[in-house]
N, C-alpha and C positions, 0 to 999 in steps of 0.2 A: 378515252385514252387510258384511264386508270384500269380498265378491264382487259387491256391488250395482253395477249400471251404469245410470245415469239415462238415457243416450242409448238404450240397448237397451229400457229399460222404456217410454220415451215412444214409440218406434217400434212397440212391441208393442201399445200401447193407443190409438194414433191412430185406428184403425178403430172401436174401441169407443166413443171419444169422439164420433165422427161419428154413430154409431148412437144415442147418448144424445140428441143434438140432434133426431133424428128422432122419438124417443119422447116427449120433453117438448114442451110448447107453446112458442110464440115468446117468451113473457114470461120464460123461464128461459134463462140463459147458463152452462151448466156448463163449468168450466175446471179445469185441474190446480191442486191446492192451493197449489203453490209460485208460481203466477202471479197470485195475488190477495192483497191485504193482509188479514191476519187476526191474531188474538190467540193467546196461548199456549194458553188453554183450548180454542180451536177445534181444536187438534191432538189433544187428548184426545177431543173429539167425533168427529174424523175416524177415529181408531183404533178407537173403539167402533162407528162406523158400518160400517167395512169388515168387522169381525168379525160384526156382525149380518147384513149382506148375505151374507157367505160362508156362515155356518151356516144361515141361512134357505134359501139356495139348495141346500145339501146335503139339508135336510129335505124340500124340495119335490121334489128329484130322487128321493129314496127313495119319496116318495108316488107319483110317476109310475111308478116301477119296480114298485110293488105294495103299499106300506105304507099301510094304511087308517087312518082317523081313530081307530077303536076300538083298533087295534093300537098306534098311537102313544100313546093315552091309557094303555094298559096298560104301555108302556115307561116313561112318566113315573112311574107308580105304583111300578113295580119299582125305579127308581133311588133312591127314598127310603130303601131298606133294603138293596138288593143291587146288585151290578154288572150292567150291561147290555152285551151284546156282539153284534156282527154275525158270523155264521159262514157259511162256504161249505163244504159237505160234498158228496161225490160218491162213487159206486161204480159198477162196471161188471163185466160178465162176458161171456165169449165161448165159445160151444159149437159143436161140430161138428154139421153138419146132414146132408150127403150128399156122395157122390163122383159126379161127372158126367164122362162121356166123350163127346166130340163130334169130328166130322170138320171140318176147316177146309180149304176149297178155297184153293189158292195163287193161283188166277186165271190161271195160264199154261196154254196149249194147245200141243200138238205134233202136226202133221198130217203123215202119211206116205203117199205115193202110189206105186202100183205097177201091174203088169199081169199077168193070168193068162188064157192061152188067148184072147188078143185082147180081153179085157175089162179096163177100167180099174178099179183098186181104191184107195180112200182110207181111211186109218186115223188117227183122232185120239185122242191120249192127254192126260191131265191129272194134276197132282200133288195129292194129298189128304193132309193131316197129321192124325193122330189125337192129340187133346189130352185129357188127364185133368185136371180141375179139382176143387178141394175147396171146398165151400160151408160158410161159418161164419155163425152168427147172433151179432151183436154188439149188446148192449143195455145200457142203464145209466140212471142218473138223477142229478140234482143238485138241491140246495136251497140257497137263501139265506134264512137264518132269523135272528131275533133271539132271544137266549137270556138267561134270568135265571140268574146264577151260572154253574154249569157245565152247566146244562140237563139235569139228571138225570131229570126227569119230563116228561110231555107238557104239563103245565100251565106249565112253564118255557120253552116254545118257541112262538114266533110265526113262522109261515111267511110270508115275503114273496114269494118266487118259487121255483117248482119246475117241473121238466119231466122226462118220461121220453122216451127215444128208442131206436130200434132201427135197425140197418143190416145188410144182407147183405154179407158180405165174401167175396172169392174169393182163393184162394192156389194156387200151382202145386205146393206140397208139402203133405203132411199134417202141417204144423207150425203150431200156433196162432199166428196173426199178432198177437194181443194176449194179455194174461194171461187165464188161465181165470177168475179172479176177483180183483178188485182193489178195495180200499177206500182212497181217497185220504185222507191226513191232513187233519184239519180246519184251516181257516185262519180265525183269530179276530182281531177288533180290538175293543178296549174303547171304547164310546161313552157311558159313564156321564157323563162331563164334558159331553157335548153335550146329553143328555136333561135333565140337571139345569138347564140354562139355559132350558128351555121353561116358559112359564107355563101357566095353565089353558086359554088359547086357543091354545096351541102356538106362540106368538110368542117369538122369541129375546129374552131379557132379559140383557144383558151391560153391565157398567160397570166402570170402573177406580177403585180406591180411592185417591184423591189424598192422603188423610190418612195412608196407610201410610208408615212411615219408610223402607221399602225401595223405595218407588216413586220411581224416578229420572227417567224420561221417559215419554211416552205409549207407547213401545215396550218400555222396560225396567222391567217391574213384574211382580209375581207373577201377576196375572190374565192378562196377555198371554202370559207364558211358559207357563202351563198350557194355554191355547187352542192355541198354536203347537205345543206338544209333542203334543197330541192330533191336530191336523191332520197332523202329520208321520207319525204311526202310521196314520192313515186313508189317506194317499197310498200307503204301503207295502202296505196290505191290498188296495187297488184294483189295484195293479200285480200282486200275487200272484194275484188272481182272474183278471185278464186273461191271465196266463201259462197258467192251467189251460185256458182255452178255446182260445187260439191255438196252444199248443204240445202240449197233451195230447189235446184232444177233436177239433179240426178236422182234424188229419192223418189221422184214420181214413178220411175220405172224400177220396180222393186226386184223383180226376178230376171234382171238382164244377163247375169252371168258373165259380165265383162270385168277384166282386170283394170279398173279405173285408176287405182292408186299408183301402180307401177307403170302401166302403159301410157299414162299422161304425164309422167315425170320428165324432168330436164336432165336426167342422168345421161352422161355421154356427150353432152353439148360442151364444146370447148369455150372456156371463159378467158379471153385474151388479156384481161387486166392483171398484169404481173409486174412487181417491182424489180425489174431485171436490168443489169448492165452487161455489156459485152466485154468479157475479159480478153477476147481475141484481138481487140483493138481495131475492129472494122466499123466502128460507129462514127458518131460526129460529136464535136465538142465546141462550145463557145469559148474562145480564147481571149476575147476583148469585150469589155463592157459586161452588162448583166443580162442583156437580151430580154428586157422586161416589156413584152407586148409588141404589137405591130409598130413598125416604124422605129424600133430600137436600133441602136448603132452597134449591136453585137456582131462580131465576125464569126461565122460558123464554117468549120472546115471538116473534112472527112479524111480518114486515113489512120496511120499508125498512131498509137498512143491515146486514142479516143475510147471512152467506155460507154458512151451513149448509144442507144439503139438507133440505127438509121431509119430513114423513111421506108426503105424497101423491107426492112424487118417488120416495121409496124404494119405495112400493107399485107405482108404474109400472115401475120397473126390475125388480122381482121378477116382475111379471106378464109382462113381455116375456121373461124367462128361461123361464118355464113354456111360453109360447106357442111360442117357437123350439124348445124341446126336444120338444114334442109334434109339431111340424111335421117335425122330423128323424126321429122315430120312425115317423111315417106314411110317410115316404119309404123307410125300411128295410123296411116291410111289403111294399112292391111290388118289392123287389130280391131277396128271399130266400123260400124255400119256407115254406108255412104250418106251424105247429106240429103240426097234425093229421096231416101226412104222416110223422111220426116220423123224419124225417131227422136226422142228427147236426147238420147246420147248418141253422138255420131263422131266421125273423125274430125269434123269441124270444131266441135268443142274440145276434142283432144289437142288439136293444133293450138287453139287459143290458150289452153292451160299450159302447154309446153312453153309457149312464148312468154306468158306471164311469169312463170316460175324461172325461166332463164333471165328475164329482166331483173327479177329479184336477186338472183345469184350474182349478176353483173354489178348491181348497185351495192350489194353487201360486200362484194370483193373490193369495190372502189373505196368504200369507207374504211375497210381494214387496211388497204394499202396506204391510204393517207395517214392512218395512225402508225403504220409501220415506219414511214419516213420520219415522223416525229420521235418515235421510240428509238430509231437508229441514231438520230442526232443526240438524244438524251444519253444513250448508252455510251457514245463516243466521248461526250463531255465528262461523264463519270469516270471513264477510263483515263482521261487526261488529268483529272483532278486527283483521282485515287480512291474516291469514295463518294457516296451521295451526300450532298450538302444540305444542311439544315439552316434554320433562321439564325441560330447561334453562330454558325460558321460564317454566314454573310455579315453578321455584326462584327465579328473579328476581322473580316476582310475590310469593312468600312473603317474600323479603328486604325488598322494598319495604314491605309491610304490617307486617312485624315491627318496623320502626322506629317505627311508630305504636302498636303494641300494647304494647311493652316500654319500660320506662325505660332510659335510657342505660347505667346500671350493670348491668342484668340482661339486656340484649338480646344476641342472637347476634352473634358477632364472627368476622371472617375468621381462618382457621387459618394464620397467618403470623407467625413469631416470630424476632426477631434473637438471634444467639448473641453475648453480650457478658458481661463480668464484672459490671459494675454499670451503672446508668443514665448515669453520668458517662463511661463508656468508649465508644469507637467500636466498632460491631459488627464481628466477624470474619467474619460470614456470616449466613445465615438458613436456616430450614427452613420448609416449607409443604406442605400437602396441597391439591392443585389438582384441578379437575374440568374436562374438556374440554367445550366447548359443542357441538361437532359441526357447526357451520355455517361452519367455517373461521376464526373469530375466535379471539382469544387466550384461553387458559384462565384461570380465575379461582380464587382460594382458596375452599375450601368454607367455609360459615358454620356455626359450632357454638356451643352454649351451654356455657360453660366455668366451672369452679370452680377457684380458685387457692388452693393451700396453701403457706405459706412455712415455713421451718425454725422450730421452736419454737411453731408454731400448728397442731398436729395432724399434721404430717408427721414421720414417724419414719424412721430409716435403713432401707434395703433392701439385700438381698444379691443378688449375681449370681455364678454359678459360671462361671469361665473355662474350667477343665478339672476333672478329677477331683481334682487336688491343690491347686487355687487357687480362692479365692473373693474377691469384692470387695464391700465395704460402701460404700454411697454415700448422700449426702443431697442437699439442694438444693431449689429450688422445684419444685412439682409442679402439673400442670394436668390436670384431668379434663374431657374433652370429650364432648358428646352431639351426634351428627350425624343430622339428619333428611334422608334422601336421597329425592328424589322420582323416581318412574318410573311410566310408564303400563303397564297390563296388555298383555302381548304384545310389549313393547319391552324391549330390553336396558338402556337407559339410557346416560348419558354415562360415558366412561372417566375414572377417577381415578388419580392418581399422587402419590407422595411425592417432593418435591424438596428438594435441599440444595445451597446455593451458598456458596462461600468467597471472601473477598477475597484480593488479592495479599499475600504474606508473612503469611498467616493460616492457621490450621488448627484443626480440631476433629474429634472422633470421634462418629459417629452409629451407634447400635445399634438394631436393630429386633427386636421379639419380642412376648411376651405376659406378662401378670401371672399368676403361678402361685398366689400366696397374698398375705396382707396384707403380708409382708415379703420377698417373693422375686420377682425379675424374671428371666425366662428369655429370654436373647438368642439369636436364631437367625441373624441376619446383622449384620455390622459393616463399616464403611468409614471410612477417614480422608479427610476432605474438606479440600483445601488448594490454595492458589495458583490461584484462579479456576476451580477444579473446579466443574462443574455436573452433579450426579447427578439422574437421573429414574428412580424405581423404580415400576413399574406396580403397582397394587393390584387384586387379584382380589376381586370382590364376590360373596358367596354368601349367599342368604337362606334362612331356615328357616321352617317353618310358624308362623302366628300362634298365640297362646295358645289361642284358641277352636278353631282347626283341630286343634291337638294334643289338646285335651281331647276333642273329638268322635271323633278317630281312635282313641284308646286306650280309649274307653268300653266296647267289647265285647270287649276282650282279657282274658286271664287275669291274675290278680294278679301272677304271676311276669313275664309279658310287660309289664305296666304298670310294674312296678318297673324293669325293664331300660330301657324307653322313657324313663322319667323320668330315670334316671341318665345315659342317653345325651344327652338334651336338656340336662341340667346341664352336660355336657362341651361341648356346642355353645354354650350361653350363655356359658360361661367363655371360649370362643374369640373371642367378640365384643370382648374387651378387647385391642385392638390398642395396643401400647406402643412409644414411641420414647424413647430415652435419649440425651442429648447430653452429652458430656464435653469440657470445654475443656482443651487440651493445655498451654498456658503455665502456668496456675496449678498443675497437677499436677507439671510439671517443677520449678517453684520449690519446692514442698513436698518432692518426692523428693530434690532436691539440697541441701535445707536452705538455700535462698537467701531473701533478704527478699522480701516480697510486692511484686509489680509490678517486680521487678528485671529481668525478661526482656522487658518490654513494648517497649522500644526496642532491645534486643539482637537484631536480626533475623538477623545472621550466626551468632551463637552459638546461637540457637534452631534454625536450620536444621541446623547441625552436630550438635547434640544429637539432633535427630530422626533424622538419617541414622545416627548411631552406634547409637541404640537400635533402629531398625527394620531397617536394612540389615545391620549387623554384629553385632547382638545383644550389645552391650557391657553387662556387668553395671553396675548403678547404683553399686556400691561404688567403682568405679574413677574415677568422675567427681564423687562427692560431696565437698563441701568439709569439711575438718576432721573431728573426732570428734563424736559425738552429745553435745550440751550439755544439761544438765538445766534445769529450769524457771528462767526469768528470766535466766540468764547468757548465753544466746545472743542475746537482744535487745540486750545492751550491747556486742556485738562490732562490729567494723568491717564495714559492709555492702559497702563497696568491696573490702575484702580478700577477702571470700568470693567475690565475683563474679570477681575476678582469679584466685583460686585455681582456680575451676571452668574459666576460660578456659585456664589453664595445663594442667590435666588434659586438656582437649579437644585443645589443641595437641600435647601429648605423645602422645596416643592417635592423632591423625592422622598424626604423624611415624612412629609405630610401624607403622601400617597402610601408609603409603607405602613404608617400608623392606621390609615383608613382600611388598608387591606387586613391588618391584624384584627381590628375591631369587627370587620365584616366576617372574618373567619370565626371569631369567638361567638358572634351572634348566630352564625350558621350552626355551630356545634350545639348551642343552647336550644335552638329551634329543633334540631334533629333529636336531641335527648327528650325534649318536651313531647315530641310526636311519638317516640317509643313508649314513654311512660303512660301517656294517655291511651295508647292502643292496648297496652298490657292491662290497665285498669278497666277499660271497656270490656275486655274479655273475661274479667273476674279471676285473673291468674296472679294478682298481687295481694299478699296478706293485708287484710284490713287494718290489723294492728300497726303494720309498717306504714300504711298510708296515713293513719291517724297520728303516728308518732312525729312526723315532720310537718304536720299541719297542712297537708294538701300539696298538689303539684304547683299551683300558682305561687304559693309562698316560697317553695323551694327554688323555683326558677327566678323569682323576683328578688332573691337575696335574703329572705326571712330566715332566722336561725332555726335549725331543726331541733326537735325535742331530744334527740340523742345523736351522738356522733355516728355517722353512717356515710359510707362512700360507695360509689359505683365504678366499676371498671368493666370493660368489654374483654371477653375471652374468646378463644376459638372453639369452645365446647357449646353445643346446642342446648337450649333450655327445654326440658321435657315437662309436660303437664302430667296429671294423674293418669294412670293407665298406660304410660309410656308414649303418649302421642306427642310429637314435637310441636313446638310453637311455630307460628307462621314464619315463613322465610323472611330474613332480614332482622329478626330480633336476636340480641345477644344475651347471654346469661350473666348473672351476677357472680362475682368471685374472680379469683386470679389476680395478677398484678400485685399492687401494694396491699399490706394487711389492713383490714377494716374490722370494725365491730360487727359481730354476727347479728343478723336480723332477729327480732323477737320471735319466739315460737308461735306457730299459727294456732288458732283456736281449733277445737275438735271438728267443727263442721267445715273448716276451710280446706281446700284441696292441698295435698302434700306436693311440694315441689322437689324434684330430684334432679341431680346433676350427673351427667354421664360424659365421660371423656371420649372424645372421638378424634383420634390423631389424623385421620384422613379427611376430616371435615374442612371445607373451604373457608378461607378467612371471611369475616363479615364485611359487608360493604362499607365504604368510607362515607361519612356524613359531611364531607366538605362541600361548601357551596360552590356551584359552577361559576367560573370567571365570566364577567360580562363580555359580550362580543365586542371586537374592536370597532370603534366608531369610524366613519369615513374620513378621508383625508381632509385635514384642516385647510380651509382656503387662506388662512392667514399666512401660510408659508409662501404661497405664490403671490399674495397681495402685498407682501412686504418689500417689493422691489423698489427700484428707484423711481418708477413712474406709476404709482398706484393711487387710486382715490379711496382706498380703504380707510376708514376713520380711526382705526386703532393703530398705534397707541395714543395718538393725539390728533386733533383736527388740523394742527398746523402742518403735519406731514402731508395731508391731502392737499392743503393749499399750496405747499411747495411743489408737489408733483404737478398740479394743474398749471401753476405758473411756469414751470419748466417746459411742460408740453406746449404751452402757448408760445414760449420763446422759440422753441425748435420749429414749430409750424410756421412762424414768421420768417425764420432764417432759410429753411429748406423748402423747395417746391415739392408738392405732393405728386407721387407717381401712382397713378391709378392702374393697378395690375389687372383689374377686371376688364379693362378695355383691350388688353393685348390679344385674347383669343379671337375676338371679333375682327380686329385689325389683321391678324394672321390669316383668318379665314378669307378675308377679301383679297389678300395678296396671293394666297394659294389658288384661288379661283382663276387668277390671271397667269400665274407662273407654273402651276402644276399641269404640264402638258399631258403626262401619262395618267392623270386622275388617280393617283395612287396614295396620296397623303390623306389620311383620315384622322380627324380629331379624336383623341382618346381620353376617356374618363377613368380616373384612378380612384378606387375606394378601398378602405381598409376592410379586409375579410373578417370572417367570424372566428375561425379557428386559430387563435394566437398560441404561440409556443414560448414558454419560459424555461430556461435552463439556469438554475440557481444553485448556490452552495450554502447549505443551512448553517455551517460553521466552518471555522478555519481548518479544522482537521478532517472534516467530512469531504468525501468526493463530490464533485458537482453533479 
């Protein structure tokens, strides 16, 4: 259907349409079905008509080939209990006859003239070649028969066409030009489906069951699928039979001089399979019911207003097909030898090839007409809608009608949620799962059916392992979503992605993973979203077989294989639980540092400093927590402002400590760089020995020992030159420039002279600053400082309180095991999904993540 071309189809059938107008009388006006107004049931009639015309043409062609009425009656009787097939079988043998030797005159003459005793003499010579030839007798026979079952007995075989042939072959060597004896493999095609459609009068009775639940369109139904499958096998059998004649039998007679390719073609034979309606209104139309098969209650009338071709028109088309076929076969008789001559190529083979090729033309036309009906239906639907629909359009269609089908409190909602403390607080960002439309427009959040569980109403604490030694217990609101994703067969569907955006001076943690059990969340990826960060995480969509497909696939497996398949499907269904966990940072910081609730809401600078200390420098929480752990009740009576100021003091002291450490590291790095430069200069012998002796060596200088005289070093932009004008190695700077210093002592006579040359264009020397250490990974303490964490810092009592709180919640609320939902839904879909169209889908985070960030307030994003 995807390869159907209406333009090519119309060009191919234009000549046939003109032929139809010649066949019918002037009161009829046959036109293509798409060019005349009609109703939907007329398309069913059109599909049934082209099948009847095609199969009737095949039966008539077999009759012209040699199938008699009595034989056809026997085939119909056979089809009631056994299969019926067409079979081509052939055998041949080649035997040696004699050896013949003959002389062949080359045709050239040589005349020699001379004289003897006054008499003239003339001598003529010629060249004669002696040739030995070997004569072979090639003989064989073929049969086209109809067989019942496997054709084990003579009663199970009806011969349609057979012929024996013999040919004398000549070879130059005594080597058999063919096989001494050869029996070709039988070529069979099952035509039981065709014979069963014939009634007692051998007319084709075909109808489409409109009431069948699997009947989708006039083309897409079980009856049409069965016919087209049989037609496809018949085309293959005809092509195989043609290959036997053209490639195996005919090459035996090499110098026949016959026009086999054109003389045995089916050109000019009328193919009556045409998707036509009668615009003149002289046909018939079913005006009540659907007319689905024999015994249907459809009322059929003839007369004005009907577009269907009547029975008389169909008979006229079939009659023209037989007439043109017989006319073509008569022409073949005059172009090839008679069968009685026993030649390998005769008019008998020509008739067989014409019939086989005509059957192929009819069957090919039948397939194309069936696709034309489906194409016409699709084209009209596109015209009604205005454009071709995509999966995104169907999703929009479903969202529109869901608003009418569901109440507001139960209807599907967009998957887009604000990250905030409470409804009274401003959002710090939001997360969403969006789906691209594919037509260049903006993506939209997917629509899901959600169930909301609040703390104390069925939601119990869950655990998450950060590493082998640390686990986190968390609570909060939970949402269970069900997403119905639409896609057409053969199409990939729209791209989906998980998005997370944060506002300026706001941050939160987003973790992506799966649900392992009723109380365990397995995090696979995590990210901190802050300060206008915009994350886009692509979601890879993978579907697994439907419940019915899975059941049918494992039906014939062994018990062990079935158990393994069920266990593996259970793992796949569990993977459909795609989970996202959002952790707000400010509330966790307040609990971790034992600050009052909402005390960090307006402390933007303090929050940023704390985040940097925890993430970048991995500072333990004990160094920043205010006061000691206060037992129940006494902490609430304390001064909230004092606690906040105490934490600020801890942060200020920690930053001063870090700044001092940085300055010390920088000074040490400078000393190390200078030490490396001086040692390299001394190793090359380019530093005066007197200068080296005057300050007591490099180690004393760098270790703080007093030099023998005041001497200072400064780096300049001028390169240092050794004797002879050669520059020092790259990276060394010369002495001089900068602040005034005491000149170095004069070098001894044997020491090299050091010269200074100014170079304005010389590049600046490299800086000897130590590289900053790489940022450490995210500190787990930030996430573990929540209200339900078993992290032991800052004190063991916090872990005890979290465990106690988790136990209390688990006693109050019943556990909801989300991992059981996919299997339960799978069982329900097996019963309720009549169309077998719902496939469980696995969501996974893709690899190519996208981050759109703003490095500073004044910088563009």
